C-alpha positions in Angstrom: -29.2 5.4 -4.5 -28.6 2.2 -2.5 -30.0 -0.8 -4.4 -30.8 -4.1 -2.6 -30.0 -6.6 -5.3 -31.0 -9.8 -3.4 -31.9 -11.3 0.0 -29.9 -14.1 1.5 -31.7 -17.3 2.1 -32.5 -18.0 5.7 -31.6 -14.4 6.7 -33.4 -12.1 9.1 -34.4 -9.9 6.1 -36.0 -12.9 4.4 -37.8 -13.8 7.7 -39.4 -10.3 7.8 -40.3 -10.4 4.1 -37.9 -7.7 2.9 -37.7 -7.7 -0.9 -35.1 -6.3 -3.3 -35.5 -2.6 -4.2 -34.2 0.9 -3.2 -33.1 1.1 0.5 -34.4 4.6 1.5 -33.8 4.8 5.2 -33.1 3.0 8.5 -34.8 4.3 11.6 -35.6 7.5 9.7 -32.0 8.1 8.6 -31.4 8.3 4.8 -29.0 5.7 3.5 -26.6 6.9 0.8 -23.8 4.3 1.0 -22.1 1.6 3.0 -21.0 4.0 5.8 -24.6 5.1 6.4 -25.8 1.5 6.3 -23.1 0.1 8.7 -23.6 3.0 11.1 -27.4 3.0 11.3 -28.2 -0.7 11.4 -26.6 -1.4 14.8 -29.8 -0.9 16.8 -31.8 -3.8 18.1 -35.0 -2.5 16.7 -34.8 -1.4 13.1 -37.3 0.2 10.7 -36.3 -0.3 7.1 -38.0 1.8 4.4 -37.7 0.2 0.9 -39.1 1.3 -2.4 -40.1 -1.5 -4.7 -41.7 -1.0 -8.1 -42.7 2.5 -7.2 -44.3 1.5 -3.9 -42.8 2.3 -0.5 -42.7 -0.5 2.2 -41.8 -0.3 5.8 -40.3 -3.3 7.7 -40.0 -3.3 11.5 -37.2 -5.8 12.4 -36.1 -7.1 15.8 -32.4 -7.8 15.5 -31.5 -8.4 19.2 -28.3 -10.3 18.4 -27.0 -7.8 15.9 -26.8 -10.4 13.1 -26.2 -9.6 9.5 -29.6 -8.6 8.0 -28.9 -10.6 4.9 -29.3 -7.7 2.4 -27.2 -8.1 -0.8 -26.2 -4.9 -2.5 -25.2 -4.2 -6.1 -21.7 -2.9 -5.1 -19.4 -2.9 -2.1 -19.7 0.8 -1.5 -23.4 0.8 -2.4 -22.4 3.8 -4.5 -20.0 4.8 -7.2 -16.3 5.1 -6.2 -15.1 8.7 -6.1 -12.2 9.5 -8.4 -9.5 12.1 -7.8 -10.1 15.6 -9.1 -6.4 16.7 -8.7 -3.5 16.8 -11.1 -0.7 16.4 -8.6 2.8 17.1 -9.8 4.0 13.8 -8.3 1.1 11.5 -9.2 2.5 8.1 -9.9 -0.6 7.0 -12.0 0.1 9.8 -14.5 3.5 8.2 -15.0 2.3 4.7 -15.7 3.4 3.1 -19.0 0.8 2.1 -21.6 -0.6 -1.4 -21.8 -1.4 -2.1 -18.2 -4.7 -3.3 -17.0 -7.4 -0.6 -16.9 -7.7 -0.5 -13.1 -4.1 0.7 -12.9 -5.1 4.1 -14.4 -8.0 4.8 -12.0 -7.3 7.5 -9.4 -9.2 6.7 -6.2 -10.0 9.6 -3.8 -12.9 8.1 -1.8 -13.4 8.8 1.9 -15.3 5.5 2.3 -12.3 3.5 1.0 -10.1 5.5 3.3 -12.0 4.2 6.4 -12.8 0.7 5.1 -9.6 -0.2 3.2 -6.9 2.2 4.4 -6.7 4.2 1.2 -5.3 7.8 1.3 -7.5 10.7 0.3 -6.8 14.4 -0.4 -10.0 15.8 1.1 -10.6 17.7 -2.1 -13.6 15.5 -2.9 -15.4 16.2 0.4 -18.3 18.5 1.1 -19.0 20.2 4.4 -21.7 17.5 5.0 -19.1 14.8 4.4 -16.8 16.3 7.0 -19.8 16.4 9.4 -20.4 12.7 8.8 -16.8 11.8 9.4 -16.8 13.6 12.7 -20.2 12.3 13.8 -19.3 8.7 13.0 -15.8 9.1 14.6 -14.3 7.7 11.5 -10.5 7.2 11.3 -9.2 8.4 7.9 -5.9 8.5 6.0 -4.9 11.8 4.4 -2.5 12.6 1.6 -1.3 15.9 2.9 2.2 16.7 1.5 2.2 20.2 3.1 0.2 22.4 5.4 1.1 25.5 3.4 -2.2 26.3 1.6 -0.6 28.0 -1.4 2.0 25.3 -1.8 -0.6 22.6 -1.5 -2.6 24.2 -4.3 0.4 24.2 -6.5 1.5 20.7 -5.7 -2.0 19.3 -6.3 -3.0 21.6 -9.2 -6.3 22.3 -7.4 -7.2 25.8 -6.4 -9.3 24.4 -3.5 -6.6 22.1 -2.1 -5.3 24.7 0.4 -8.8 25.2 1.9 -8.9 21.5 2.8 -6.2 22.0 5.5 -8.9 23.7 7.5 -11.0 20.5 7.2 -8.1 18.5 8.6 -7.8 20.9 11.6 -11.6 20.5 12.1 -11.4 16.7 12.0 -8.4 16.7 14.4 -10.1 19.1 16.8 -13.1 16.7 17.0 -10.8 14.0 18.1 -10.9 11.7 15.0 -7.8 9.7 14.5 -5.9 10.5 11.3 -2.9 9.0 9.5 -0.9 11.4 7.3 1.2 10.7 4.1 3.7 13.2 2.8 5.2 12.6 -0.6 8.5 14.5 -0.5 9.6 16.4 -3.7 13.1 17.8 -3.8 13.2 21.5 -3.7 9.4 21.8 -3.2 8.1 20.5 0.1 11.4 19.3 1.7 13.7 21.0 4.1 12.2 24.1 5.8 8.8 23.4 4.2 8.8 19.9 5.8 9.7 21.3 9.2 6.8 23.8 8.9 4.4 20.9 8.0 5.6 18.8 11.0 5.3 21.8 13.3 1.7 22.2 12.3 1.0 18.5 12.7 2.7 18.6 16.2 -0.1 21.0 17.2 -2.6 18.3 16.3 -0.7 15.5 18.1 -3.7 14.1 20.0 -5.4 13.1 16.8 -2.4 12.3 14.5 -1.9 8.5 14.7 1.1 8.4 12.4 2.9 10.3 9.7 4.8 8.6 6.8 7.2 10.6 4.7 7.9 8.9 1.4 10.1 10.0 -1.5 8.5 10.9 -4.8 8.6 8.0 -7.3 9.6 9.0 -10.8 9.2 6.8 -13.9 10.6 7.4 -17.4 7.1 8.1 -18.6 6.8 11.8 -17.6 6.4 13.5 -21.0 4.6 16.8 -20.5 4.6 16.5 -16.7 6.1 18.8 -14.0 9.9 18.6 -14.0 10.7 16.8 -10.7 14.1 15.6 -9.5 14.9 12.3 -7.9 15.6 12.4 -4.1 19.4 12.3 -3.8 21.6 11.1 -1.0 21.9 14.6 0.5 18.2 15.3 0.5 17.5 11.8 1.9 19.9 12.3 4.8 18.6 15.7 5.6 15.0 14.3 5.6 16.0 11.5 8.0 17.5 14.0 10.3 14.5 16.3 10.3 12.2 13.4 11.0 14.4 12.2 13.8 14.2 15.6 15.5 10.4 15.7 15.3 10.2 12.1 16.6 11.8 13.4 19.8 9.2 16.2 20.0 6.3 13.9 19.4 7.6 11.4 21.8 7.8 14.0 24.6 4.2 15.0 24.0 2.5 11.7 23.2 4.9 8.9 24.2 5.2 7.8 20.5 7.6 8.9 17.7 4.6 9.3 15.4 6.5 10.4 12.2 8.7 8.1 10.2 10.8 8.0 7.1 10.1 5.2 4.6 12.8 2.6 3.9 13.8 4.2 0.6 15.2 7.3 2.4 17.7 5.1 4.3 18.7 3.3 1.2 19.2 6.5 -0.8 21.2 8.0 2.1 23.3 4.8 2.4 22.4 4.6 6.1 21.6 1.5 8.1 17.9 0.5 8.4 16.9 1.5 12.0 16.0 -1.0 14.7 12.5 -1.9 15.6 12.2 0.9 18.2 12.3 3.5 15.5 8.9 2.4 14.2 6.9 2.2 17.4 4.4 -0.6 16.4 4.8 -0.1 12.6 1.6 2.0 12.1 2.8 3.0 8.6 4.0 -0.4 7.5 1.7 -0.4 4.4 3.3 2.9 3.3 6.7 1.2 3.0 7.8 2.2 6.5 9.7 -0.6 8.2 9.4 -3.4 5.5 13.0 -4.3 5.6 13.3 -4.2 9.4 10.3 -6.4 9.8 11.6 -8.8 7.2 15.1 -9.0 8.7 13.8 -9.5 12.3 11.4 -12.3 11.1 14.2 -14.0 9.2 16.8 -13.8 12.0 14.4 -15.0 14.6 13.7 -18.1 12.5 17.4 -18.6 11.9 18.4 -18.5 15.5 16.1 -21.4 16.4 17.1 -23.5 13.4 20.9 -23.6 13.5 20.8 -27.4 13.2 19.4 -27.4 9.7 21.2 -28.9 6.7 19.8 -27.1 3.7 19.2 -29.1 0.5 17.1 -26.7 -1.6 18.5 -24.5 -4.4 16.9 -21.1 -4.7 17.2 -17.7 -6.4 15.5 -14.7 -4.7 14.5 -11.9 -7.0 14.4 -8.3 -5.6 14.4 -4.8 -6.9 17.6 -2.8 -7.0 16.9 -0.8 -3.8 16.4 -3.8 -1.5 19.2 -5.9 -3.1 22.1 -4.8 -0.9 20.1 -5.4 2.3 18.7 -8.8 1.2 22.0 -9.9 -0.2 23.8 -9.1 3.0 21.2 -11.1 4.9 21.8 -14.1 2.7 25.6 -13.8 2.9 25.4 -13.8 6.7 23.2 -16.9 6.6 25.7 -18.7 4.3 28.4 -18.2 6.9 26.2 -20.2 9.4 25.0 -22.7 6.8 28.0 -23.6 4.5 25.7 -25.9 2.4 23.2 -23.2 1.6 22.5 -22.8 -2.1 20.8 -19.5 -2.4 21.5 -16.4 -4.5 19.9 -13.0 -4.7 19.4 -11.3 -8.1 18.5 -7.6 -8.5 16.3 -6.9 -11.5 16.4 -3.4 -13.1 12.9 -2.0 -13.7 12.9 -1.2 -17.4 9.1 -1.3 -17.6 8.6 1.7 -15.4 12.1 3.1 -15.9 13.3 6.3 -14.2 14.2 5.9 -10.6 11.7 3.0 -9.9 13.7 0.4 -7.9 11.3 -1.2 -5.5 10.6 -4.9 -5.6 6.8 -4.6 -5.6 6.8 -2.9 -9.0 8.9 -5.5 -10.8 7.2 -7.2 -13.8 7.5 -10.5 -15.6 9.0 -9.2 -18.9 12.0 -7.6 -17.1 12.6 -10.7 -15.0 12.5 -12.9 -18.2 14.7 -10.6 -20.2 17.4 -10.1 -17.6 17.6 -13.7 -16.3 17.6 -15.0 -19.9 20.7 -12.9 -20.8 22.7 -13.0 -17.6 21.9 -16.3 -15.8 23.5 -18.9 -18.0 26.8 -18.9 -20.0 25.6 -18.2 -23.5 22.8 -20.7 -23.0 19.7 -19.8 -25.0 17.0 -20.6 -22.4 14.1 -19.9 -24.7 13.3 -23.3 -26.3 16.3 -25.0 -24.8 16.2 -28.0 -22.5 17.3 -26.7 -19.1 19.0 -30.0 -18.3 21.5 -29.5 -21.1 22.1 -25.8 -20.8 25.6 -24.7 -19.9 25.0 -22.9 -16.6 27.4 -20.7 -14.7 26.7 -22.2 -11.2 24.5 -24.5 -9.3 22.0 -21.8 -8.7 21.3 -21.6 -12.4 19.1 -24.6 -11.9 17.5 -23.0 -8.8 13.9 -22.4 -8.1 13.0 -18.8 -8.6 11.4 -17.1 -5.6 9.1 -14.1 -6.3 7.5 -12.0 -3.6 3.8 -11.8 -3.7 4.0 -8.0 -3.7 4.8 -8.2 -7.4 1.4 -9.6 -8.3 -2.2 -8.4 -8.4 -4.0 -9.4 -5.2 -5.1 -13.1 -5.2 -3.7 -13.7 -8.7 -0.4 -14.6 -10.5 -0.6 -11.5 -12.7 2.2 -8.9 -12.9 1.5 -5.2 -13.7 2.6 -5.8 -17.4 0.0 -8.6 -17.7 2.6 -11.4 -17.8 2.1 -14.2 -15.3 4.1 -16.4 -13.0 3.6 -19.2 -15.6 5.0 -17.0 -18.4 8.3 -16.6 -16.4 8.4 -20.3 -15.6 7.9 -21.3 -19.2 10.3 -18.7 -20.6 13.2 -19.7 -18.3 12.5 -23.4 -17.9 12.8 -23.0 -14.1 10.3 -23.6 -11.4 8.9 -20.3 -10.1 7.3 -19.9 -6.7 5.4 -17.0 -5.2 6.2 -16.4 -1.6 4.8 -14.0 1.0 7.0 -11.0 2.1 7.6 -12.8 5.4 11.2 -13.3 6.6 10.4 -16.5 8.5 8.7 -18.0 5.5 11.6 -17.1 3.2 14.1 -18.5 5.6 12.2 -21.8 5.8 11.9 -22.0 2.1 15.6 -21.5 1.3 16.7 -23.9 4.0 14.5 -26.8 3.1 
């Protein structure tokens, strides 16, 4: 049921006398959610059917300039968000520690959010009618696939219907809809020969497959009662990189694009260099952690090359997760050779909040940052309650401004996943704390001010 909550002042809807109520149809097509509404309101001449206090009203609207009608709905989707019905053996949300904000425990599996916000869906929530609509509207969607082996997919997702959904993927691809694929790789389960088989099947759909991201399973220390999974080790990471490299060649021959990519973590785990920009095409899987470090380094170095005249005066400390630390640290060491006056250090923070093998920067929390900087930053100086100007510090950078990447925080806030804030870190450590975008050029400019 789509509810019109209000009408914008001065809008077309107000001009034609539309009132709040239930939006039943547009030009005879039933409206069930935001996708229906956006798809069917594009005509110049619109007939809206609205139910108000039990009466049905029809409004004929001329919208020759395709302006916003001015209808205000009670929710973004105009419907409830669909939650995940699966119990995937690798689900990260099932491994979240207690005490996080409520939204961190919600499992989204909504095809509308896939099209509108880039979320990944499993297809297990979709009906045949939903698939028909995706095809008819030519919607591009993102699919959490993991394997094209029906039996294995059922086991991995703990859903007896998960294998059947592979036929839906083939149907969507055959219709020409564009699809992005995510594969969460689990050691000994869907890696090796199973990964090759999956990529073989996706190669047959190459005209519709936009990009494939292979990412390693993330395991926290909060896995009591969950399926016994293993961390991706160096050998498995190296094998996966090589398999993907082989299929990149096959895809490139057919489509002119490499199409499938390993996330940055595989190269870190395998102790291999991060590839150059040509590995990633135009970074279609950037939001999946594919190419973060390469983009950051290229942005940083481009800015460096045009600013070799600078004489840095700022004093900064960059905080990273353990996985990115060697790469970022090497970048700063290289910069120091060109800028002898540069006062910038990099500190890796161990993620005790999530534990396990979680080492990425974006999942760091304030409590771990406070604890580890309090105990290691200064020579026996008790930072909690002590004047920072009199603390006995180990080096100049102990008085540095702390730089935290925006990835660590809830969108548009200063809130970490453990509900601490930037201000909490600042007050606990008596140091200025700044939030900075994950942008290499911006980071270079900040540390060389």
